[in-house]
C-alpha positions in Angstrom: 31.4 12.9 14.5 29.5 13.6 17.7 29.4 10.8 20.2 26.6 11.0 22.8 27.6 9.2 26.0 24.7 9.2 28.4 26.4 8.4 31.6 23.1 7.3 33.2 22.3 4.7 30.6 23.3 1.6 32.5 21.8 3.0 35.7 18.6 3.7 33.9 18.5 0.2 32.4 19.1 -1.3 35.9 16.6 1.0 37.6 13.9 0.2 35.2 14.5 -3.6 35.4 14.8 -3.6 39.2 12.3 -0.9 39.9 9.5 -2.6 38.0 9.5 -5.3 40.8 7.9 -2.7 43.1 8.9 -1.5 46.5 7.7 0.7 49.3 7.4 4.3 48.2 7.8 3.6 44.5 5.4 5.1 42.0 3.0 2.5 40.4 4.3 0.9 37.2 2.9 2.5 34.0 0.6 0.4 31.9 2.3 -2.0 29.6 3.0 -0.9 26.0 2.4 -4.5 24.9 -1.0 -4.7 23.4 -1.0 -8.2 21.8 0.8 -11.5 22.0 0.5 -13.8 19.0 1.6 -17.4 19.6 3.4 -19.2 16.7 3.8 -22.9 16.9 7.3 -22.8 15.5 10.8 -21.4 16.3 10.9 -17.9 14.9 14.0 -16.7 12.9 13.1 -13.3 11.7 10.3 -10.8 10.9 9.5 -8.8 7.8 6.9 -6.1 7.2 4.8 -6.2 4.0 2.4 -3.6 2.7 -0.5 -4.9 4.9 0.9 -8.0 6.7 3.7 -9.0 9.0 5.6 -12.0 7.9 7.1 -14.4 10.4 9.9 -16.7 9.3 9.8 -19.9 11.3 11.8 -23.2 11.0 9.0 -24.9 9.1 7.0 -22.2 7.3 6.2 -18.5 6.7 3.4 -17.2 8.8 1.3 -14.1 8.0 -0.2 -11.8 10.6 -2.7 -9.1 9.8 -1.2 -5.8 11.0 -4.6 -4.3 11.7 -6.0 -7.1 13.9 -2.8 -8.8 15.1 -4.3 -12.1 14.1 -2.6 -14.9 12.1 -4.3 -15.2 8.7 -2.2 -17.7 6.7 1.0 -19.6 6.2 3.2 -20.7 3.4 5.6 -23.7 3.2 8.6 -23.6 1.0 9.7 -26.5 -1.1 10.3 -29.9 0.7 13.9 -30.1 1.8 14.4 -26.4 1.9 16.1 -24.9 5.0 14.2 -22.4 7.1 13.6 -19.0 5.6 15.9 -16.4 7.1 15.0 -13.0 5.6 12.4 -11.4 3.3 11.5 -8.2 1.5 8.6 -7.1 -0.7 9.3 -5.9 -4.3 6.9 -5.6 -7.2 3.9 -6.6 -5.0 5.6 -9.9 -4.2 7.4 -11.2 -1.1 10.9 -12.5 -1.8 12.2 -14.9 0.8 15.8 -16.2 1.1 16.9 -19.6 2.4 20.4 -21.1 2.7 19.5 -24.5 1.1 19.2 -24.9 -1.8 20.6 -21.4 -2.1 17.5 -19.7 -3.4 15.2 -16.8 -3.3 11.5 -17.8 -3.2 8.7 -15.7 -4.8 5.7 -15.8 -2.5 2.2 -14.9 -3.6 0.9 -13.3 -0.4 -2.8 -13.3 -1.5 -2.8 -17.0 -2.3 -0.5 -18.1 0.6 1.7 -20.1 -1.8 5.1 -20.0 -3.5 5.1 -18.9 -7.1 8.6 -19.9 -8.1 12.1 -19.5 -7.0 15.4 -18.0 -8.2 18.6 -20.0 -7.7 21.4 -17.8 -6.3 24.2 -20.2 -5.7 24.7 -23.9 -5.0 25.5 -23.1 -1.3 25.0 -20.1 0.8 26.2 -19.2 4.3 24.7 -17.0 7.0 23.9 -14.2 7.4 21.5 -13.7 4.5 20.1 -10.1 4.4 17.5 -9.1 1.8 16.5 -5.7 0.7 14.3 -4.4 -2.2 13.6 -1.2 -4.1 10.7 -1.3 -6.6 11.6 -4.1 -9.0 15.1 -4.8 -7.7 15.9 -7.3 -5.0 19.3 -7.5 -3.3 20.6 -10.5 -1.3 23.8 -10.5 0.8 25.5 -13.7 1.6 28.3 -15.2 3.7 29.2 -12.0 5.6 31.2 -13.8 8.2 34.7 -15.2 7.5 34.8 -18.9 6.9 38.3 -20.4 6.8 41.2 -18.3 5.6 39.2 -15.7 3.7 35.7 -14.1 3.4 33.2 -15.5 1.0 31.0 -12.4 1.1 28.8 -11.9 -1.9 26.0 -9.7 -3.2 23.3 -10.8 -5.6 21.1 -8.4 -7.7 17.7 -9.9 -8.8 15.2 -8.5 -11.3 11.8 -9.0 -9.7 10.0 -8.9 -13.1 12.0 -11.6 -14.8 13.0 -13.5 -11.7 16.6 -13.6 -12.9 19.9 -12.9 -11.2 21.3 -9.9 -13.1 24.6 -9.4 -11.2 26.9 -11.2 -8.7 29.6 -9.2 -6.8 32.2 -10.2 -4.3 32.0 -8.3 -1.0 35.1 -9.3 1.0 34.3 -6.8 3.7 31.5 -9.1 4.8 27.9 -8.0 4.1 25.8 -8.2 7.3 22.9 -5.8 6.6 21.3 -4.1 3.5 19.1 -1.1 2.8 18.0 -0.5 -0.8 17.2 2.9 -2.4 16.9 4.5 -5.8 20.7 4.6 -6.2 21.3 1.0 -5.3 22.0 -0.7 -2.0 23.8 0.3 1.2 25.8 -2.6 2.6 26.8 -2.6 6.3 29.8 -4.8 6.9 31.6 -7.0 9.4 34.7 -4.8 8.9 32.7 -1.8 10.2 32.5 -0.1 6.8 29.4 1.0 4.9 29.4 0.5 1.1 27.1 2.0 -1.5 26.7 -0.4 -4.4 25.5 1.2 -7.6 22.1 0.0 -9.0 23.2 -0.1 -12.6 26.7 -1.6 -12.3 26.5 -3.6 -9.0 29.9 -2.2 -8.2 31.0 -0.3 -5.1 30.5 3.4 -5.8 31.1 4.8 -2.4 33.0 3.5 0.7 32.6 5.0 4.1 35.4 4.0 6.5 34.8 2.3 9.8 34.2 5.0 12.6 36.1 2.9 15.1 38.7 0.2 15.0 36.3 -2.2 16.7 33.2 -1.3 14.6 31.1 -4.1 13.3 27.7 -3.3 11.9 25.2 -6.0 12.8 22.0 -4.3 11.6 20.9 -1.2 9.6 17.7 0.6 8.8 16.5 3.8 7.2 14.4 6.5 8.9 14.0 10.2 8.3 16.4 10.3 5.4 19.2 8.8 7.5 20.7 5.4 7.9 20.8 4.0 11.5 23.3 1.3 12.3 23.8 -1.1 15.3 27.5 -1.2 15.9 27.9 -4.3 18.0 31.7 -4.1 17.9 31.9 -0.7 19.5 28.7 -0.6 21.5 26.9 2.2 19.8 23.9 3.1 17.6 25.3 5.3 14.8 23.5 7.7 12.3 24.8 8.1 8.8 23.9 10.9 6.4 23.7 9.3 2.9 24.1 12.7 1.2 27.4 13.6 2.8 28.6 10.1 3.6 29.3 11.1 7.2 28.6 9.2 10.3 27.4 12.3 12.3 26.0 10.9 15.5 26.7 8.0 17.9 24.7 7.0 20.9 26.2 4.6 23.4 24.2 1.3 23.5 25.2 -1.8 25.5 25.6 -4.8 23.1 23.3 -3.6 20.3 22.2 -6.7 18.4 19.1 -5.9 16.3 17.8 -2.5 15.0 14.8 -1.5 13.0 13.2 1.8 12.1 10.1 3.3 10.6 7.4 5.8 11.2 7.2 4.7 14.8 10.8 5.6 15.4 14.2 3.9 15.8 14.3 0.8 18.0 17.2 -1.3 19.1 17.7 -4.6 21.1 20.4 -4.1 23.7 22.2 -6.0 26.5 22.6 -9.8 26.9 19.0 -9.9 28.1 17.9 -8.6 24.7 15.8 -5.7 25.9 13.8 -3.5 23.6 14.7 0.2 23.6 13.6 3.3 21.6 15.8 6.2 20.7 14.2 9.5 21.7 12.7 11.7 19.0 15.9 13.6 18.4 17.9 10.4 18.2 20.2 11.7 21.0 19.7 9.1 23.8 18.0 5.8 24.6 14.8 5.8 26.5 14.3 3.3 29.3 13.7 -0.2 28.0 10.4 -2.1 28.1 10.7 -3.8 31.6 12.4 -7.1 31.7 9.4 -9.0 33.1 7.2 -7.7 30.2 9.7 -8.3 27.4 13.1 -9.8 27.0 15.0 -12.2 24.8 14.0 -10.3 21.7 15.4 -11.6 18.4 13.3 -10.5 15.4 12.2 -6.8 15.1 10.1 -4.8 12.7 8.8 -1.2 12.9 5.6 -0.1 11.2 3.6 3.1 11.2 1.9 2.6 14.6 3.3 -0.6 16.0 6.6 -2.3 16.8 6.7 -6.0 16.4 9.2 -8.2 18.3 9.7 -12.0 18.2 10.5 -13.9 21.4 10.9 -17.7 21.3 7.6 -18.9 19.8 5.6 -15.7 20.1 5.2 -12.4 18.3 4.7 -9.4 20.5 3.0 -6.1 19.4 4.1 -2.9 21.1 2.2 0.3 20.9 4.8 3.1 21.0 2.1 5.7 22.1 1.9 4.0 25.4 5.6 4.7 26.2 6.2 8.0 28.1 9.0 9.9 26.4 12.0 11.2 28.3 11.6 14.8 29.6 
């Protein structure tokens, strides 16, 4: 595996953050890539892209933002007494939303801004709670961190047509992130392994060993036929070739926390300040982050065709990647 160690990374991060404050002889700061800020009257837990809308998961409700106009256009409340929604994915034209209590997956009718039923997963679930979908199949991970003397990691397979749980599987390695495809679902784990779970059997069909002793995969996304992983344990963004099962590239990244990918590229949240950074087009190095005074404290992240969405406190920020100058 090739590991790319850009020695100037930390210097670039520092220079961008400090240099943006100005100074004699410095070039003027480039125009901001932030093109919209959408206030949400709620604490934001996560973001999820739908076919046309961006879904914002808050403590009290789901909020829907039109991707074309960057305007809020609706909201959905889950059942009374339910805990805040933590993750979501679209399948079969429906949004599926997971919440810890009462251990359920809600079916949300986006057009009518209402819930249309729920699937009970287990009496009690624990964080993290990743969700992924492929066509009519929804996968939900649970309890990926160790609690007590042993892991309670689990994986649920749900049929979107019937709304029934069709498989439950133990994942003692600790599922932290999921990416679904035609063969099943890829599971990034707290042990630093990547597992491929078969769509038909819901059993582990392929196991890719941890690339480093300290590896811990906090987030995962697909782009360009490759899986991209945020290795928070070993401080790297890694690229996995699903065909060969090899992790063939690693780029040093300080404290990578969240990662998302799409047509607008591969983006990662780094450092304790939670800065937003894009990988260059070849995926070989990190570009300078969006300056601290413009954007920091990023938690939720979603990448679309022509926009990157980030959540900060009680606000959703839209970034236009075309306004960022690529590295030479």
